[in-house]
C-alpha positions as CSV (number, residue, x, y, z in Angstrom):
1,M,-26.1,87.4,19.9
2,E,-25.7,90.9,21.3
3,T,-29.2,91.0,22.8
4,F,-28.4,87.7,24.5
5,L,-25.3,89.1,26.0
6,E,-27.2,92.2,27.2
7,I,-29.9,90.1,28.8
8,L,-27.2,87.9,30.5
9,R,-25.4,91.0,31.8
10,E,-28.6,92.4,33.2
11,V,-29.5,89.1,34.9
12,L,-26.0,88.9,36.5
13,K,-26.2,92.5,37.7
14,G,-29.5,91.7,39.4
15,V,-28.2,88.6,41.0
16,L,-25.1,90.3,42.3
17,R,-27.3,93.1,43.6
18,E,-29.5,90.7,45.5
19,I,-26.5,88.8,46.9
20,G,-25.0,92.1,48.1
21,A,-28.3,93.2,49.7
22,Y,-28.6,89.8,51.4
23,F,-25.1,89.9,52.9
24,F,-25.6,93.6,53.9
25,R,-28.9,92.7,55.7
26,K,-27.3,89.7,57.3
27,N,-24.2,91.4,58.6
28,V,-25.4,94.9,59.4
29,L,-28.9,94.4,60.6
30,E,-28.5,91.1,62.5
31,D,-25.5,92.5,64.4
32,R,-27.8,95.1,65.9
33,K,-30.3,92.4,67.0
34,T,-27.7,90.3,68.8
35,T,-26.9,93.1,71.3
36,P,-30.2,94.5,72.6
37,R,-29.7,97.5,74.8
38,R,-31.4,97.4,78.2
39,R,-32.8,100.5,79.8
40,K,-31.1,101.9,82.8
41,Q,-33.5,102.0,85.6
């Protein structure tokens, strides 16, 4: 039973990490893409 709980905990940790990385990528990196800087000529 304890090994099952440890496996479940590790799986949840991985899922939460992936969700966090997804939202970080979506919010931080896509915000930069929406405002491209133009060169001053």
